[in-house]
N, C-alpha and C positions, 0 to 999 in steps of 0.2 A: 505493500498500502505505499504511496509516494515514493516508493523505491527503497523503502524500510525494511529492515527486519525487525521483528517484534520487538526482541531487545535495545532497539534505537529509538524505538516510538515515544516521544515525550507527552506525557498525560497535560492536555491542556494546551498541544501546540495548535493552532489553527489554520486552516491552506484555504486562501481564496481562490475560489475556482473559475472567477470569470462570469459573462454574464451570456444570456440569452436574449434576443427581441422576440417578442411575440405579435406576431402583423397578423392582421386580418387574413391573409393567405396561408398562413400556418395554423392560425387556429381554425378555420374552414377545413382544411384538408385533414387535420389530424381529427377532428371530432367528427366528420363524414367516415371516415374508417373504423374510430375506437370509442365515441362516446356520441351516436346520432342522437342528440337531445337537442329541443329547440332552442333552450338558450345559449349553446354552444353554435349552432349551424343559422339561424334567422335571425338578422340584426333588427328587422322590423319587429317580430312578433317579440322578439329579447328587450326592446327598449322600455314597453309597460310592464316589465316583469322585475324578480326579485334584484337584479344587479344593474339595471338601468339600462343594459345592453348585452351586446354578445360579449363572453368570457371564454376563458381557456379552461379547459377539463383539468381535473387536478391533476389526473394520470400524464396529461400534456406538460405540466409544471414540473412532476417528477423527471418525467424524460430530459428535461432541460437540464434538469440536474445533473443526472446520468450521462450526457454528453459534455458537461464541462469537466465533470469529475474524471471521466477516461482520458479526457485530452488533456486536463492538467497532471493526470498520474503517469501518462505516458511521457510528457515532456520534462518532470522529473526526473523518471526513469534513464531517459534519452541524456539528460544533463549529468547525474550519477555516472553511468556508463562512460561518459565521454571524460569522466575525471579518473576512470580506471576501477571503479567502485564495482564489487561484487553484488547482485539486485538478488534479491530474493524471490522465491516462488510466491507467486499469490493465489490462495484458493477460493473457494465459494463462499459466498455470503449464505447465512440457515436464513436471512429474514429482518425484517425490520417490524420495528411497533411504533406507535404514537404517532401515526402519520397523522397530520393535520394541516387543510388549507383553510386558515383563518380569514384570507381577504381576498378578492377577485381578482385574476389578472385580465387587463381588456388589453385590445389591440392597441400597439406602440408601446405596450411596458417591458423594460429592459428589467428583468431579474440577473439579480447579482447571488451567486450561489456560494456558499462555504462549507466546510466540515472542520468538525473538532476533536481530537482523540480524548474520550472521556474514561476509558479503561484500558487493560490488556490481562492476558492470564493467559498461563502456558493449558495445554490440551493434554491433561493425561492418557486419554484414547486416542491419540494422534503424536507420538514421539516425534519432536522436530517441528512441531506446530504449534501456533498458539491462536488465541480469538483476539481482535483490534477491537473494541467497541467506539462508535463513533455517533456525535448528533449532527444532522444535516440542517441547514436553511436556505431559505430563497427570501431575498427581500425586494420593494422596490427602491429607486434611489434614494426615496424621501425617509427611507428605513423603515415602511410599513412590512411587517412580515407576512409572506403569500403560503410558506411550507414549512414545516418542519416534520422530522422525522429522528428517531434512533435505530440505529442498526449495528450489525456487526461483521465481521470478515475475518476468514483464515488467514494468517501470516505466515510465515515459515520464522523460525527461530535463528538468530544469527549464530 
């Protein structure tokens, strides 16, 4: 994770992952395929609705985080590899919890994503591996939080 072995992970360390822009076309395209609900698809119908206009699907907001996470992870791994550092194997994630979308995302919003390490532990069932815990977030430029979740990912020990 970010090119770090489990033993190198510092609890409390934050990585800013960059931003993803939500355009009308991206919202429409994602929603048509994965969340065909009127307040994601139909601008006119959404105007009188709960959000005052068409909004991005929550899962679209999560996918924005994943794109930014993978890009940043690959860049960090590349940077460390260029320095000649040994890189850890990365395992799967057993899932996430406490997923929330407290504020809507409208067309034109740039969502800035981040991740912070909140814990780590060895896995007795998998020698040489550990579990890193994270908190993830997405927010608008004005600081309004639009997404949060907690997760875990398997990381090789150093």
